[in-house]
PyMOL commands that place a pseudoatom at each C-alpha (Angstrom):
pseudoatom trace, name=CA, resn=UNK, resi=1, chain=A, elem=C, hetatm=0, pos=[25.448, 18.978, -32.005]
pseudoatom trace, name=CA, resn=UNK, resi=2, chain=A, elem=C, hetatm=0, pos=[22.274, 19.868, -30.251]
pseudoatom trace, name=CA, resn=UNK, resi=3, chain=A, elem=C, hetatm=0, pos=[22.525, 20.446, -26.463]
pseudoatom trace, name=CA, resn=UNK, resi=4, chain=A, elem=C, hetatm=0, pos=[19.328, 19.657, -24.574]
pseudoatom trace, name=CA, resn=UNK, resi=5, chain=A, elem=C, hetatm=0, pos=[18.596, 21.617, -21.475]
pseudoatom trace, name=CA, resn=UNK, resi=6, chain=A, elem=C, hetatm=0, pos=[17.289, 19.222, -18.868]
pseudoatom trace, name=CA, resn=UNK, resi=7, chain=A, elem=C, hetatm=0, pos=[16.838, 21.774, -16.204]
pseudoatom trace, name=CA, resn=UNK, resi=8, chain=A, elem=C, hetatm=0, pos=[13.024, 21.880, -16.715]
pseudoatom trace, name=CA, resn=UNK, resi=9, chain=A, elem=C, hetatm=0, pos=[12.857, 18.093, -16.457]
pseudoatom trace, name=CA, resn=UNK, resi=10, chain=A, elem=C, hetatm=0, pos=[14.842, 18.172, -13.193]
pseudoatom trace, name=CA, resn=UNK, resi=11, chain=A, elem=C, hetatm=0, pos=[12.585, 20.910, -11.799]
pseudoatom trace, name=CA, resn=UNK, resi=12, chain=A, elem=C, hetatm=0, pos=[9.422, 19.028, -12.770]
pseudoatom trace, name=CA, resn=UNK, resi=13, chain=A, elem=C, hetatm=0, pos=[10.801, 15.772, -11.304]
pseudoatom trace, name=CA, resn=UNK, resi=14, chain=A, elem=C, hetatm=0, pos=[11.576, 17.613, -8.043]
pseudoatom trace, name=CA, resn=UNK, resi=15, chain=A, elem=C, hetatm=0, pos=[8.058, 19.143, -7.862]
pseudoatom trace, name=CA, resn=UNK, resi=16, chain=A, elem=C, hetatm=0, pos=[6.478, 15.747, -8.464]
pseudoatom trace, name=CA, resn=UNK, resi=17, chain=A, elem=C, hetatm=0, pos=[8.619, 14.121, -5.735]
pseudoatom trace, name=CA, resn=UNK, resi=18, chain=A, elem=C, hetatm=0, pos=[7.675, 16.832, -3.298]
pseudoatom trace, name=CA, resn=UNK, resi=19, chain=A, elem=C, hetatm=0, pos=[3.981, 16.358, -4.190]
pseudoatom trace, name=CA, resn=UNK, resi=20, chain=A, elem=C, hetatm=0, pos=[4.295, 12.654, -3.656]
pseudoatom trace, name=CA, resn=UNK, resi=21, chain=A, elem=C, hetatm=0, pos=[6.010, 13.217, -0.292]
pseudoatom trace, name=CA, resn=UNK, resi=22, chain=A, elem=C, hetatm=0, pos=[3.280, 15.549, 0.819]
pseudoatom trace, name=CA, resn=UNK, resi=23, chain=A, elem=C, hetatm=0, pos=[0.590, 13.055, -0.215]
pseudoatom trace, name=CA, resn=UNK, resi=24, chain=A, elem=C, hetatm=0, pos=[2.128, 10.246, 1.644]
pseudoatom trace, name=CA, resn=UNK, resi=25, chain=A, elem=C, hetatm=0, pos=[2.754, 12.480, 4.742]
pseudoatom trace, name=CA, resn=UNK, resi=26, chain=A, elem=C, hetatm=0, pos=[-0.871, 13.450, 4.723]
pseudoatom trace, name=CA, resn=UNK, resi=27, chain=A, elem=C, hetatm=0, pos=[-1.950, 9.883, 4.433]
pseudoatom trace, name=CA, resn=UNK, resi=28, chain=A, elem=C, hetatm=0, pos=[0.228, 8.705, 7.195]
pseudoatom trace, name=CA, resn=UNK, resi=29, chain=A, elem=C, hetatm=0, pos=[-0.982, 11.578, 9.456]
pseudoatom trace, name=CA, resn=UNK, resi=30, chain=A, elem=C, hetatm=0, pos=[-4.522, 10.624, 8.718]
pseudoatom trace, name=CA, resn=UNK, resi=31, chain=A, elem=C, hetatm=0, pos=[-3.907, 7.024, 9.728]
pseudoatom trace, name=CA, resn=UNK, resi=32, chain=A, elem=C, hetatm=0, pos=[-1.999, 7.982, 12.883]
pseudoatom trace, name=CA, resn=UNK, resi=33, chain=A, elem=C, hetatm=0, pos=[-4.570, 10.410, 14.162]
pseudoatom trace, name=CA, resn=UNK, resi=34, chain=A, elem=C, hetatm=0, pos=[-7.417, 8.161, 13.333]
pseudoatom trace, name=CA, resn=UNK, resi=35, chain=A, elem=C, hetatm=0, pos=[-5.819, 5.307, 15.161]
pseudoatom trace, name=CA, resn=UNK, resi=36, chain=A, elem=C, hetatm=0, pos=[-5.155, 7.449, 18.226]
pseudoatom trace, name=CA, resn=UNK, resi=37, chain=A, elem=C, hetatm=0, pos=[-8.366, 9.383, 18.374]
pseudoatom trace, name=CA, resn=UNK, resi=38, chain=A, elem=C, hetatm=0, pos=[-11.013, 7.539, 16.325]
pseudoatom trace, name=CA, resn=UNK, resi=39, chain=A, elem=C, hetatm=0, pos=[-12.254, 8.695, 12.830]
pseudoatom trace, name=CA, resn=UNK, resi=40, chain=A, elem=C, hetatm=0, pos=[-15.046, 10.980, 14.241]
pseudoatom trace, name=CA, resn=UNK, resi=41, chain=A, elem=C, hetatm=0, pos=[-12.593, 12.930, 16.282]
pseudoatom trace, name=CA, resn=UNK, resi=42, chain=A, elem=C, hetatm=0, pos=[-10.172, 13.768, 13.571]
pseudoatom trace, name=CA, resn=UNK, resi=43, chain=A, elem=C, hetatm=0, pos=[-10.779, 16.780, 11.264]
pseudoatom trace, name=CA, resn=UNK, resi=44, chain=A, elem=C, hetatm=0, pos=[-9.102, 17.569, 8.036]
pseudoatom trace, name=CA, resn=UNK, resi=45, chain=A, elem=C, hetatm=0, pos=[-7.629, 20.659, 9.766]
pseudoatom trace, name=CA, resn=UNK, resi=46, chain=A, elem=C, hetatm=0, pos=[-5.964, 18.361, 12.255]
pseudoatom trace, name=CA, resn=UNK, resi=47, chain=A, elem=C, hetatm=0, pos=[-4.380, 16.237, 9.471]
pseudoatom trace, name=CA, resn=UNK, resi=48, chain=A, elem=C, hetatm=0, pos=[-3.162, 19.218, 7.623]
pseudoatom trace, name=CA, resn=UNK, resi=49, chain=A, elem=C, hetatm=0, pos=[-1.703, 20.752, 10.793]
pseudoatom trace, name=CA, resn=UNK, resi=50, chain=A, elem=C, hetatm=0, pos=[0.274, 17.533, 11.419]
pseudoatom trace, name=CA, resn=UNK, resi=51, chain=A, elem=C, hetatm=0, pos=[2.033, 17.969, 8.155]
pseudoatom trace, name=CA, resn=UNK, resi=52, chain=A, elem=C, hetatm=0, pos=[2.384, 21.675, 8.287]
pseudoatom trace, name=CA, resn=UNK, resi=53, chain=A, elem=C, hetatm=0, pos=[0.133, 22.525, 5.373]
pseudoatom trace, name=CA, resn=UNK, resi=54, chain=A, elem=C, hetatm=0, pos=[-3.221, 24.199, 4.983]
pseudoatom trace, name=CA, resn=UNK, resi=55, chain=A, elem=C, hetatm=0, pos=[-6.594, 22.354, 4.742]
pseudoatom trace, name=CA, resn=UNK, resi=56, chain=A, elem=C, hetatm=0, pos=[-6.834, 23.681, 1.219]
pseudoatom trace, name=CA, resn=UNK, resi=57, chain=A, elem=C, hetatm=0, pos=[-3.572, 21.814, 0.370]
pseudoatom trace, name=CA, resn=UNK, resi=58, chain=A, elem=C, hetatm=0, pos=[-5.195, 18.630, 1.926]
pseudoatom trace, name=CA, resn=UNK, resi=59, chain=A, elem=C, hetatm=0, pos=[-8.169, 19.099, -0.347]
pseudoatom trace, name=CA, resn=UNK, resi=60, chain=A, elem=C, hetatm=0, pos=[-5.958, 19.356, -3.399]
pseudoatom trace, name=CA, resn=UNK, resi=61, chain=A, elem=C, hetatm=0, pos=[-4.802, 15.829, -2.727]
pseudoatom trace, name=CA, resn=UNK, resi=62, chain=A, elem=C, hetatm=0, pos=[-7.800, 14.053, -1.222]
pseudoatom trace, name=CA, resn=UNK, resi=63, chain=A, elem=C, hetatm=0, pos=[-11.578, 14.346, -1.254]
pseudoatom trace, name=CA, resn=UNK, resi=64, chain=A, elem=C, hetatm=0, pos=[-11.783, 13.474, 2.474]
pseudoatom trace, name=CA, resn=UNK, resi=65, chain=A, elem=C, hetatm=0, pos=[-10.273, 11.567, 5.457]
pseudoatom trace, name=CA, resn=UNK, resi=66, chain=A, elem=C, hetatm=0, pos=[-11.269, 8.131, 4.047]
pseudoatom trace, name=CA, resn=UNK, resi=67, chain=A, elem=C, hetatm=0, pos=[-9.458, 8.631, 0.776]
pseudoatom trace, name=CA, resn=UNK, resi=68, chain=A, elem=C, hetatm=0, pos=[-6.403, 9.867, 2.683]
pseudoatom trace, name=CA, resn=UNK, resi=69, chain=A, elem=C, hetatm=0, pos=[-6.379, 6.793, 4.877]
pseudoatom trace, name=CA, resn=UNK, resi=70, chain=A, elem=C, hetatm=0, pos=[-6.768, 4.396, 1.936]
pseudoatom trace, name=CA, resn=UNK, resi=71, chain=A, elem=C, hetatm=0, pos=[-4.071, 6.143, -0.137]
pseudoatom trace, name=CA, resn=UNK, resi=72, chain=A, elem=C, hetatm=0, pos=[-1.210, 4.625, 1.823]
pseudoatom trace, name=CA, resn=UNK, resi=73, chain=A, elem=C, hetatm=0, pos=[-2.363, 1.066, 0.968]
pseudoatom trace, name=CA, resn=UNK, resi=74, chain=A, elem=C, hetatm=0, pos=[-2.753, 2.017, -2.690]
pseudoatom trace, name=CA, resn=UNK, resi=75, chain=A, elem=C, hetatm=0, pos=[0.685, 3.622, -2.785]
pseudoatom trace, name=CA, resn=UNK, resi=76, chain=A, elem=C, hetatm=0, pos=[2.243, 0.463, -1.251]
pseudoatom trace, name=CA, resn=UNK, resi=77, chain=A, elem=C, hetatm=0, pos=[0.488, -1.651, -3.977]
pseudoatom trace, name=CA, resn=UNK, resi=78, chain=A, elem=C, hetatm=0, pos=[1.793, 0.623, -6.711]
pseudoatom trace, name=CA, resn=UNK, resi=79, chain=A, elem=C, hetatm=0, pos=[5.420, 0.237, -5.342]
pseudoatom trace, name=CA, resn=UNK, resi=80, chain=A, elem=C, hetatm=0, pos=[4.991, -3.517, -5.278]
pseudoatom trace, name=CA, resn=UNK, resi=81, chain=A, elem=C, hetatm=0, pos=[4.061, -3.377, -9.035]
pseudoatom trace, name=CA, resn=UNK, resi=82, chain=A, elem=C, hetatm=0, pos=[7.118, -1.156, -9.642]
pseudoatom trace, name=CA, resn=UNK, resi=83, chain=A, elem=C, hetatm=0, pos=[9.318, -3.502, -7.712]
pseudoatom trace, name=CA, resn=UNK, resi=84, chain=A, elem=C, hetatm=0, pos=[7.962, -6.512, -9.639]
pseudoatom trace, name=CA, resn=UNK, resi=85, chain=A, elem=C, hetatm=0, pos=[8.779, -4.869, -12.932]
pseudoatom trace, name=CA, resn=UNK, resi=86, chain=A, elem=C, hetatm=0, pos=[12.339, -4.166, -11.613]
pseudoatom trace, name=CA, resn=UNK, resi=87, chain=A, elem=C, hetatm=0, pos=[12.915, -7.822, -10.682]
pseudoatom trace, name=CA, resn=UNK, resi=88, chain=A, elem=C, hetatm=0, pos=[15.324, -9.719, -12.975]
pseudoatom trace, name=CA, resn=UNK, resi=89, chain=A, elem=C, hetatm=0, pos=[13.610, -11.203, -16.028]
pseudoatom trace, name=CA, resn=UNK, resi=90, chain=A, elem=C, hetatm=0, pos=[15.255, -14.589, -15.243]
pseudoatom trace, name=CA, resn=UNK, resi=91, chain=A, elem=C, hetatm=0, pos=[13.491, -14.735, -11.843]
pseudoatom trace, name=CA, resn=UNK, resi=92, chain=A, elem=C, hetatm=0, pos=[10.422, -16.963, -11.894]
pseudoatom trace, name=CA, resn=UNK, resi=93, chain=A, elem=C, hetatm=0, pos=[7.227, -15.140, -11.400]
pseudoatom trace, name=CA, resn=UNK, resi=94, chain=A, elem=C, hetatm=0, pos=[6.354, -16.907, -8.128]
pseudoatom trace, name=CA, resn=UNK, resi=95, chain=A, elem=C, hetatm=0, pos=[9.694, -15.941, -6.751]
pseudoatom trace, name=CA, resn=UNK, resi=96, chain=A, elem=C, hetatm=0, pos=[9.498, -12.367, -8.042]
pseudoatom trace, name=CA, resn=UNK, resi=97, chain=A, elem=C, hetatm=0, pos=[6.127, -11.661, -6.546]
pseudoatom trace, name=CA, resn=UNK, resi=98, chain=A, elem=C, hetatm=0, pos=[6.940, -12.542, -3.020]
pseudoatom trace, name=CA, resn=UNK, resi=99, chain=A, elem=C, hetatm=0, pos=[10.241, -10.747, -3.241]
pseudoatom trace, name=CA, resn=UNK, resi=100, chain=A, elem=C, hetatm=0, pos=[8.525, -7.606, -4.511]
pseudoatom trace, name=CA, resn=UNK, resi=101, chain=A, elem=C, hetatm=0, pos=[5.852, -7.796, -1.784]
pseudoatom trace, name=CA, resn=UNK, resi=102, chain=A, elem=C, hetatm=0, pos=[8.294, -8.416, 1.018]
pseudoatom trace, name=CA, resn=UNK, resi=103, chain=A, elem=C, hetatm=0, pos=[10.534, -5.626, -0.147]
pseudoatom trace, name=CA, resn=UNK, resi=104, chain=A, elem=C, hetatm=0, pos=[7.764, -3.041, 0.257]
pseudoatom trace, name=CA, resn=UNK, resi=105, chain=A, elem=C, hetatm=0, pos=[6.543, -4.335, 3.556]
pseudoatom trace, name=CA, resn=UNK, resi=106, chain=A, elem=C, hetatm=0, pos=[10.091, -4.299, 4.885]
pseudoatom trace, name=CA, resn=UNK, resi=107, chain=A, elem=C, hetatm=0, pos=[10.373, -0.643, 3.923]
pseudoatom trace, name=CA, resn=UNK, resi=108, chain=A, elem=C, hetatm=0, pos=[7.062, 0.009, 5.719]
pseudoatom trace, name=CA, resn=UNK, resi=109, chain=A, elem=C, hetatm=0, pos=[8.199, -1.803, 8.834]
pseudoatom trace, name=CA, resn=UNK, resi=110, chain=A, elem=C, hetatm=0, pos=[11.236, 0.497, 9.067]
pseudoatom trace, name=CA, resn=UNK, resi=111, chain=A, elem=C, hetatm=0, pos=[8.862, 3.486, 9.306]
pseudoatom trace, name=CA, resn=UNK, resi=112, chain=A, elem=C, hetatm=0, pos=[6.323, 1.899, 11.623]
pseudoatom trace, name=CA, resn=UNK, resi=113, chain=A, elem=C, hetatm=0, pos=[8.496, -0.536, 13.598]
pseudoatom trace, name=CA, resn=UNK, resi=114, chain=A, elem=C, hetatm=0, pos=[7.522, 0.822, 16.970]
pseudoatom trace, name=CA, resn=UNK, resi=115, chain=A, elem=C, hetatm=0, pos=[3.871, 0.302, 16.233]
pseudoatom trace, name=CA, resn=UNK, resi=116, chain=A, elem=C, hetatm=0, pos=[3.924, -3.207, 14.595]
pseudoatom trace, name=CA, resn=UNK, resi=117, chain=A, elem=C, hetatm=0, pos=[3.546, -5.140, 17.761]
pseudoatom trace, name=CA, resn=UNK, resi=118, chain=A, elem=C, hetatm=0, pos=[2.067, -2.490, 20.059]
pseudoatom trace, name=CA, resn=UNK, resi=119, chain=A, elem=C, hetatm=0, pos=[-1.221, -3.798, 21.322]
pseudoatom trace, name=CA, resn=UNK, resi=120, chain=A, elem=C, hetatm=0, pos=[-2.808, -0.387, 21.679]
pseudoatom trace, name=CA, resn=UNK, resi=121, chain=A, elem=C, hetatm=0, pos=[-1.760, 0.613, 18.144]
pseudoatom trace, name=CA, resn=UNK, resi=122, chain=A, elem=C, hetatm=0, pos=[-3.090, -2.609, 16.663]
pseudoatom trace, name=CA, resn=UNK, resi=123, chain=A, elem=C, hetatm=0, pos=[-6.357, -2.287, 18.507]
pseudoatom trace, name=CA, resn=UNK, resi=124, chain=A, elem=C, hetatm=0, pos=[-6.712, 1.275, 17.034]
pseudoatom trace, name=CA, resn=UNK, resi=125, chain=A, elem=C, hetatm=0, pos=[-5.981, 0.039, 13.517]
pseudoatom trace, name=CA, resn=UNK, resi=126, chain=A, elem=C, hetatm=0, pos=[-8.530, -2.773, 14.004]
pseudoatom trace, name=CA, resn=UNK, resi=127, chain=A, elem=C, hetatm=0, pos=[-11.211, -0.272, 14.881]
pseudoatom trace, name=CA, resn=UNK, resi=128, chain=A, elem=C, hetatm=0, pos=[-10.157, 2.076, 12.019]
pseudoatom trace, name=CA, resn=UNK, resi=129, chain=A, elem=C, hetatm=0, pos=[-10.430, -0.502, 9.258]
pseudoatom trace, name=CA, resn=UNK, resi=130, chain=A, elem=C, hetatm=0, pos=[-13.823, -1.582, 10.604]
pseudoatom trace, name=CA, resn=UNK, resi=131, chain=A, elem=C, hetatm=0, pos=[-15.233, 1.912, 10.244]
pseudoatom trace, name=CA, resn=UNK, resi=132, chain=A, elem=C, hetatm=0, pos=[-18.253, 1.777, 7.901]
pseudoatom trace, name=CA, resn=UNK, resi=133, chain=A, elem=C, hetatm=0, pos=[-17.398, 5.219, 6.537]
pseudoatom trace, name=CA, resn=UNK, resi=134, chain=A, elem=C, hetatm=0, pos=[-14.054, 3.869, 5.273]
pseudoatom trace, name=CA, resn=UNK, resi=135, chain=A, elem=C, hetatm=0, pos=[-15.344, 0.799, 3.481]
pseudoatom trace, name=CA, resn=UNK, resi=136, chain=A, elem=C, hetatm=0, pos=[-16.042, 2.438, 0.217]
pseudoatom trace, name=CA, resn=UNK, resi=137, chain=A, elem=C, hetatm=0, pos=[-12.551, 4.020, -0.017]
pseudoatom trace, name=CA, resn=UNK, resi=138, chain=A, elem=C, hetatm=0, pos=[-10.860, 0.897, 1.017]
pseudoatom trace, name=CA, resn=UNK, resi=139, chain=A, elem=C, hetatm=0, pos=[-12.684, -1.126, -1.577]
pseudoatom trace, name=CA, resn=UNK, resi=140, chain=A, elem=C, hetatm=0, pos=[-11.797, 1.463, -4.281]
pseudoatom trace, name=CA, resn=UNK, resi=141, chain=A, elem=C, hetatm=0, pos=[-8.135, 1.294, -3.134]
pseudoatom trace, name=CA, resn=UNK, resi=142, chain=A, elem=C, hetatm=0, pos=[-8.149, -2.551, -3.243]
pseudoatom trace, name=CA, resn=UNK, resi=143, chain=A, elem=C, hetatm=0, pos=[-9.594, -2.564, -6.752]
pseudoatom trace, name=CA, resn=UNK, resi=144, chain=A, elem=C, hetatm=0, pos=[-7.001, -0.084, -8.005]
pseudoatom trace, name=CA, resn=UNK, resi=145, chain=A, elem=C, hetatm=0, pos=[-4.304, -1.933, -6.249]
pseudoatom trace, name=CA, resn=UNK, resi=146, chain=A, elem=C, hetatm=0, pos=[-5.144, -5.233, -8.038]
pseudoatom trace, name=CA, resn=UNK, resi=147, chain=A, elem=C, hetatm=0, pos=[-5.304, -3.482, -11.361]
pseudoatom trace, name=CA, resn=UNK, resi=148, chain=A, elem=C, hetatm=0, pos=[-1.757, -2.106, -10.810]
pseudoatom trace, name=CA, resn=UNK, resi=149, chain=A, elem=C, hetatm=0, pos=[-0.437, -5.472, -9.903]
pseudoatom trace, name=CA, resn=UNK, resi=150, chain=A, elem=C, hetatm=0, pos=[-2.282, -7.273, -12.714]
pseudoatom trace, name=CA, resn=UNK, resi=151, chain=A, elem=C, hetatm=0, pos=[-0.737, -4.834, -15.292]
pseudoatom trace, name=CA, resn=UNK, resi=152, chain=A, elem=C, hetatm=0, pos=[2.831, -5.625, -13.882]
pseudoatom trace, name=CA, resn=UNK, resi=153, chain=A, elem=C, hetatm=0, pos=[2.147, -9.380, -14.022]
pseudoatom trace, name=CA, resn=UNK, resi=154, chain=A, elem=C, hetatm=0, pos=[0.789, -9.112, -17.575]
pseudoatom trace, name=CA, resn=UNK, resi=155, chain=A, elem=C, hetatm=0, pos=[3.955, -7.230, -18.655]
pseudoatom trace, name=CA, resn=UNK, resi=156, chain=A, elem=C, hetatm=0, pos=[6.169, -9.963, -17.081]
pseudoatom trace, name=CA, resn=UNK, resi=157, chain=A, elem=C, hetatm=0, pos=[4.181, -12.925, -18.552]
pseudoatom trace, name=CA, resn=UNK, resi=158, chain=A, elem=C, hetatm=0, pos=[3.346, -11.482, -22.000]
pseudoatom trace, name=CA, resn=UNK, resi=159, chain=A, elem=C, hetatm=0, pos=[-0.365, -11.505, -21.372]
pseudoatom trace, name=CA, resn=UNK, resi=160, chain=A, elem=C, hetatm=0, pos=[-3.003, -8.879, -21.529]
pseudoatom trace, name=CA, resn=UNK, resi=161, chain=A, elem=C, hetatm=0, pos=[-4.434, -7.550, -18.272]
pseudoatom trace, name=CA, resn=UNK, resi=162, chain=A, elem=C, hetatm=0, pos=[-7.556, -6.400, -19.969]
pseudoatom trace, name=CA, resn=UNK, resi=163, chain=A, elem=C, hetatm=0, pos=[-8.376, -9.604, -21.843]
pseudoatom trace, name=CA, resn=UNK, resi=164, chain=A, elem=C, hetatm=0, pos=[-6.523, -12.460, -20.170]
pseudoatom trace, name=CA, resn=UNK, resi=165, chain=A, elem=C, hetatm=0, pos=[-7.600, -14.205, -16.975]
pseudoatom trace, name=CA, resn=UNK, resi=166, chain=A, elem=C, hetatm=0, pos=[-4.193, -15.088, -15.669]
pseudoatom trace, name=CA, resn=UNK, resi=167, chain=A, elem=C, hetatm=0, pos=[-2.784, -11.698, -14.546]
pseudoatom trace, name=CA, resn=UNK, resi=168, chain=A, elem=C, hetatm=0, pos=[-6.038, -10.791, -12.845]
pseudoatom trace, name=CA, resn=UNK, resi=169, chain=A, elem=C, hetatm=0, pos=[-6.137, -14.141, -11.071]
pseudoatom trace, name=CA, resn=UNK, resi=170, chain=A, elem=C, hetatm=0, pos=[-2.621, -13.653, -9.926]
pseudoatom trace, name=CA, resn=UNK, resi=171, chain=A, elem=C, hetatm=0, pos=[-3.246, -10.117, -8.729]
pseudoatom trace, name=CA, resn=UNK, resi=172, chain=A, elem=C, hetatm=0, pos=[-6.421, -11.202, -7.006]
pseudoatom trace, name=CA, resn=UNK, resi=173, chain=A, elem=C, hetatm=0, pos=[-4.708, -14.067, -5.255]
pseudoatom trace, name=CA, resn=UNK, resi=174, chain=A, elem=C, hetatm=0, pos=[-1.862, -11.824, -4.101]
pseudoatom trace, name=CA, resn=UNK, resi=175, chain=A, elem=C, hetatm=0, pos=[-4.260, -9.082, -2.954]
pseudoatom trace, name=CA, resn=UNK, resi=176, chain=A, elem=C, hetatm=0, pos=[-6.340, -11.618, -1.006]
pseudoatom trace, name=CA, resn=UNK, resi=177, chain=A, elem=C, hetatm=0, pos=[-3.268, -13.051, 0.614]
pseudoatom trace, name=CA, resn=UNK, resi=178, chain=A, elem=C, hetatm=0, pos=[-2.086, -9.715, 1.847]
pseudoatom trace, name=CA, resn=UNK, resi=179, chain=A, elem=C, hetatm=0, pos=[-5.574, -8.848, 3.142]
pseudoatom trace, name=CA, resn=UNK, resi=180, chain=A, elem=C, hetatm=0, pos=[-5.818, -12.215, 5.074]
pseudoatom trace, name=CA, resn=UNK, resi=181, chain=A, elem=C, hetatm=0, pos=[-2.359, -11.574, 6.562]
pseudoatom trace, name=CA, resn=UNK, resi=182, chain=A, elem=C, hetatm=0, pos=[-3.316, -8.169, 7.714]
pseudoatom trace, name=CA, resn=UNK, resi=183, chain=A, elem=C, hetatm=0, pos=[-6.632, -9.442, 9.161]
pseudoatom trace, name=CA, resn=UNK, resi=184, chain=A, elem=C, hetatm=0, pos=[-4.759, -12.227, 10.965]
pseudoatom trace, name=CA, resn=UNK, resi=185, chain=A, elem=C, hetatm=0, pos=[-2.150, -9.775, 12.282]
pseudoatom trace, name=CA, resn=UNK, resi=186, chain=A, elem=C, hetatm=0, pos=[-4.879, -7.360, 13.623]
pseudoatom trace, name=CA, resn=UNK, resi=187, chain=A, elem=C, hetatm=0, pos=[-6.532, -10.172, 15.638]
pseudoatom trace, name=CA, resn=UNK, resi=188, chain=A, elem=C, hetatm=0, pos=[-3.589, -12.268, 16.708]
pseudoatom trace, name=CA, resn=UNK, resi=189, chain=A, elem=C, hetatm=0, pos=[-3.457, -12.871, 20.450]
pseudoatom trace, name=CA, resn=UNK, resi=190, chain=A, elem=C, hetatm=0, pos=[-0.741, -12.302, 21.569]
pseudoatom trace, name=CA, resn=UNK, resi=191, chain=A, elem=C, hetatm=0, pos=[0.456, -9.902, 18.802]
pseudoatom trace, name=CA, resn=UNK, resi=192, chain=A, elem=C, hetatm=0, pos=[2.804, -11.453, 16.142]
pseudoatom trace, name=CA, resn=UNK, resi=193, chain=A, elem=C, hetatm=0, pos=[5.195, -9.753, 13.674]
pseudoatom trace, name=CA, resn=UNK, resi=194, chain=A, elem=C, hetatm=0, pos=[3.330, -9.150, 10.407]
pseudoatom trace, name=CA, resn=UNK, resi=195, chain=A, elem=C, hetatm=0, pos=[6.429, -9.953, 8.401]
pseudoatom trace, name=CA, resn=UNK, resi=196, chain=A, elem=C, hetatm=0, pos=[6.551, -13.540, 9.683]
pseudoatom trace, name=CA, resn=UNK, resi=197, chain=A, elem=C, hetatm=0, pos=[2.874, -13.957, 8.719]
pseudoatom trace, name=CA, resn=UNK, resi=198, chain=A, elem=C, hetatm=0, pos=[3.435, -12.517, 5.315]
pseudoatom trace, name=CA, resn=UNK, resi=199, chain=A, elem=C, hetatm=0, pos=[6.492, -14.708, 4.503]
pseudoatom trace, name=CA, resn=UNK, resi=200, chain=A, elem=C, hetatm=0, pos=[4.499, -17.763, 5.606]
pseudoatom trace, name=CA, resn=UNK, resi=201, chain=A, elem=C, hetatm=0, pos=[1.483, -16.841, 3.527]
pseudoatom trace, name=CA, resn=UNK, resi=202, chain=A, elem=C, hetatm=0, pos=[3.415, -15.988, 0.443]
pseudoatom trace, name=CA, resn=UNK, resi=203, chain=A, elem=C, hetatm=0, pos=[5.355, -19.261, 0.691]
pseudoatom trace, name=CA, resn=UNK, resi=204, chain=A, elem=C, hetatm=0, pos=[2.083, -21.174, 0.787]
pseudoatom trace, name=CA, resn=UNK, resi=205, chain=A, elem=C, hetatm=0, pos=[0.670, -19.276, -2.097]
pseudoatom trace, name=CA, resn=UNK, resi=206, chain=A, elem=C, hetatm=0, pos=[3.737, -19.748, -4.234]
pseudoatom trace, name=CA, resn=UNK, resi=207, chain=A, elem=C, hetatm=0, pos=[3.661, -23.510, -3.528]
pseudoatom trace, name=CA, resn=UNK, resi=208, chain=A, elem=C, hetatm=0, pos=[0.024, -23.588, -4.803]
pseudoatom trace, name=CA, resn=UNK, resi=209, chain=A, elem=C, hetatm=0, pos=[-1.619, -23.661, -1.374]
pseudoatom trace, name=CA, resn=UNK, resi=210, chain=A, elem=C, hetatm=0, pos=[-0.980, -27.465, -0.660]
pseudoatom trace, name=CA, resn=UNK, resi=211, chain=A, elem=C, hetatm=0, pos=[-3.101, -29.012, 2.042]
pseudoatom trace, name=CA, resn=UNK, resi=212, chain=A, elem=C, hetatm=0, pos=[-1.334, -28.601, 5.478]
for i in range(1, 212): cmd.bond("trace and resi %d" % i, "trace and resi %d" % (i + 1))
show_as sticks, trace
zoom trace
């Protein structure tokens, strides 16, 4: 009998988890500081200090503030794809997708709950996402997010994300729905919970967007 030593695998897995935790912490710090101060008044050194790492460590993860800010959106999209793959195979696609999306936004709300209906916070986020300097990074993150979801949809439906239209159409529709919900949430007066908007939008999308 051959005994396999899995110690190396465990250490590698732990290192990867710690790296991912640091990456997400830096991304959230970049968002929080930018919302509070404005993009021009946040330095890489400030973001690194918030997490307790050096600017050099920040640069190991991100090329700049914009990439760090966009990283959180991309990570959420990746987790939606992971959640979709984990949904029961018997669950219809247009039930599985909303369930996967809502699961990840629910986790995010637990972290950000105190901010989600705070008018000052929402105003800061609105200014942040409108920053011209961020548009390129946000566009890249959106494209990567759609590719992640399309791959998961393709696996679930037995299609090819590179050659078939269907998985990319689904991913594009879901990505656009999330973007519209966020835009609506940012401009709602008075503020409304983002989860109620998301549930309503996903229900409409799953139903084929019937005329109201």
